[in-house]
C-alpha positions as CSV (number, residue, x, y, z in Angstrom):
1,X,107.8,105.3,116.8
2,X,104.5,103.5,116.9
3,X,101.6,104.9,118.8
4,X,98.9,102.4,119.9
5,X,95.3,103.3,121.0
6,X,93.0,100.7,122.4
7,X,89.2,100.9,122.3
8,X,86.2,98.7,122.7
9,X,86.3,98.1,126.4
10,X,83.3,98.4,128.7
11,X,81.0,96.7,131.0
12,X,79.4,93.4,130.0
13,X,77.6,90.6,131.8
14,X,79.2,87.2,132.2
15,X,78.8,85.1,129.0
16,X,78.8,88.2,126.9
17,X,81.2,89.4,124.2
18,X,83.4,92.3,123.4
19,X,85.7,93.2,120.6
20,X,88.8,95.3,121.4
21,X,90.6,97.2,118.8
22,X,94.1,98.5,118.8
23,X,94.8,101.2,116.2
24,X,98.4,102.0,115.3
25,X,99.8,105.2,113.9
26,X,103.2,106.5,113.2
27,X,104.3,103.7,111.1
28,X,102.9,100.5,109.6
29,X,102.7,97.5,112.0
30,X,102.8,95.1,109.1
31,X,106.2,93.8,110.2
32,X,105.4,93.8,113.9
33,X,104.2,91.0,116.1
34,X,101.2,92.3,118.0
35,X,100.2,91.2,121.5
36,X,97.4,91.7,124.0
37,X,98.1,91.7,127.7
38,X,95.9,92.5,130.7
39,X,96.3,93.7,134.2
40,X,93.8,93.3,137.0
41,X,94.0,95.4,140.2
42,X,96.8,94.2,142.5
43,X,98.0,91.7,139.9
44,X,100.9,91.7,137.5
45,X,100.4,92.3,133.8
46,X,99.8,89.0,132.1
47,X,99.9,87.7,128.5
48,X,96.6,87.2,126.7
49,X,97.3,86.6,123.0
50,X,99.8,87.3,120.3
51,X,99.8,87.3,116.5
52,X,102.8,87.2,114.2
53,X,103.2,88.9,110.9
54,X,103.9,87.3,107.5
55,X,103.4,83.6,108.3
56,X,100.4,83.9,110.6
57,X,101.0,82.3,114.0
58,X,98.8,82.9,117.0
59,X,99.3,82.0,120.7
60,X,96.9,82.3,123.6
61,X,97.1,82.1,127.3
62,X,95.5,78.9,128.6
63,X,92.9,80.9,130.5
64,X,91.5,82.4,127.3
65,X,92.2,79.7,124.7
66,X,89.0,78.8,122.9
67,X,87.2,82.0,124.0
68,X,89.3,84.8,122.6
69,X,90.5,85.3,119.0
70,X,93.3,87.7,118.0
71,X,93.4,89.0,114.4
72,X,95.0,91.8,112.4
73,X,94.1,94.0,109.4
74,X,97.3,95.5,108.1
75,X,95.5,97.6,105.6
76,X,93.8,99.4,108.6
77,X,96.9,99.2,110.8
78,X,94.7,97.6,113.4
79,X,94.7,94.6,115.6
80,X,91.6,93.1,117.2
81,X,90.8,90.9,120.2
82,X,87.4,89.2,120.0
83,X,86.4,88.1,123.4
84,X,83.5,85.6,123.8
85,X,82.1,83.8,126.8
86,X,83.5,86.4,129.1
87,X,83.9,85.6,132.8
88,X,84.3,87.9,135.8
89,X,87.9,86.9,136.1
90,X,88.5,88.5,132.7
91,X,88.0,91.9,134.3
92,X,91.2,93.9,133.8
93,X,92.7,96.7,131.8
94,X,93.7,95.4,128.4
95,X,96.8,96.6,126.7
96,X,98.0,96.1,123.2
97,X,101.7,96.0,122.4
98,X,103.9,95.9,119.3
99,X,107.3,94.3,118.7
100,X,109.5,94.5,115.6
101,X,109.9,90.9,114.9
102,X,110.9,88.1,112.5
103,X,108.1,86.7,110.3
104,X,106.1,84.0,112.0
105,X,107.5,84.8,115.5
106,X,105.4,85.2,118.6
107,X,106.3,86.6,121.9
108,X,104.4,85.9,125.2
109,X,106.5,88.0,127.6
110,X,105.6,91.7,128.2
111,X,109.3,92.6,128.5
112,X,109.9,91.7,124.8
113,X,107.7,94.5,123.4
114,X,108.7,97.8,122.2
115,X,105.5,99.9,122.2
116,X,102.4,99.9,124.4
117,X,99.0,101.5,124.3
118,X,97.4,103.2,127.3
119,X,94.9,100.4,127.9
120,X,91.1,99.9,127.9
121,X,89.0,98.8,130.8
122,X,87.0,95.6,130.5
123,X,84.6,94.8,133.4
124,X,82.6,91.6,133.4
125,X,79.8,91.4,136.0
126,X,78.5,88.1,137.4
């Protein structure tokens, strides 16, 4: 079992930055693909970013590409999402997720993931 706990959310003005963290426990995530998803009120959960393990591959949603950066620190068993140039439409609950995966593989669909955190709220004011 992998337990995931997100942190770093909050209220920020448009144009600002936040860095989300996802701390894993229970087992090492070094052989897991790690993803970030978000869900705004009344909307379906949507893909934000994913990072593979081993051969590092990243993938981003078009809406965040160039503004968000996903990274991982396996020594700390933690994944990060650096969010810059935030917009009001980025307001959502952000979730991290883990999937046991092949090296270098990325997964953009929420149904592919094995473990989920409880989420952290990000609110961007205009």
